Structures are given as structure tokens and as C-alpha cells.
N, C-alpha and C positions, 0 to 999 in steps of 0.2 A: 504494500500500500504506500503510495507516494504522499509526500507532504501536501501536494495540491489537492488530492482527493480528501485528505483529512480536513483541510481548510474549507473545502466546498461543503462537506458534511456539517461542519460546525456553523457555517454561515446559514445553511438551510434550517438547522435547529434553532438558531438565534432568530430567524425570521418568523418561525412558528411561535416561539415564545413571545415575541413582540406583538404578534397578532392576538395571542391569547391575553396578554396584558392589556392591550387596547380595548378588547371586548369587556374584560373585567372592569376596567376603569370607566367605560361608558355606563355599564350597569350600576356601578357604585355611585356615579354622579347622579343618575336618575333616581336611585333610592334615596340619596342624600337630599335631593330636591323635594321629594315627597315628604320626607320627615321634616325638613325645614319649613316648608309652606304649611304643613299641618300644625306645627308648633306655633307659627305666626298666627294662623287663623284661630287656634284654640286660645291663645293668650289674648287676642283681640276680643273674642267673645266674652272672656272673663272680665276684661276691662270694661266692656260695654255694659255688662251686667252690674258691675260695681258703680259705674258712673254713666248712666244713660244719657245725660245731657251733653256728653262729649262724644257722641256717636260719630259725627262728621269728621272730627280730627283723628279719631282712632281709625276709622275706616280708610281715610286717605293715607295715613301713615302705614297701615297694613298693606295697602296696594303697592305703595312705593317699596316697602321691604320685600314683598313677594316678587316684584319685578327685578329687584337687585339679585335676589337668590336665583331666579330663572336666568338672568343674564350670565351669572357666573357658571351655572350648570350648562347652558348652551355653549359657552366657551370651552368647558371641559369636554363635552361630548364632541365638539368639532375637532379639538386636538386629538382625541382618541380615534376618531374616524380618519383623520389625516394620517395618523400612525398606521392604522389598519390598512389603508388603501395605497399608501405611498411607500 
């Protein structure tokens, strides 16, 4: 077995591991988004229940926070997909 064959086999194995890592990373990012937005919504509902007069402020802050979480997750998923397909 030549050195070139060994290096080609190692490169193929590394490519498979990077694809597996990208897929796991995209899945973890999606799960993290679900957990994060669920906590944001739950905390907002508790806050609204405690102080109903501040409904508008809490709702707008909740939407902004959820959008920031979604933006970070979309970035993570795009990076994982770039690793997967490039």
C-alpha cells in the first residue's frame, strides 16, 4: 500500500466525518432554536400574567428576541449546509 493510497483513504474518511458533523450541527441548531423560542414565549406569558398592563412592551420585546434567536440559528444552519455541500 503506497502513501498516496493511505492519504486518499484518510481524506475520504475526513470528508465523511465533516458531512456527519455538519448534519449534527444543523440538527442541534434547530433544536436549540426550538428550546430558545419556547423559553422566550413561556417567560413572556408569565410576565404578561404578572403585569397585564405591559402587554404591548412585553410582546414587542418577545418578537425582537425571537427574531434574534432565529437569525443566529439561520446563520448556523447555513454554515452547516455550506460545510455539507462544499
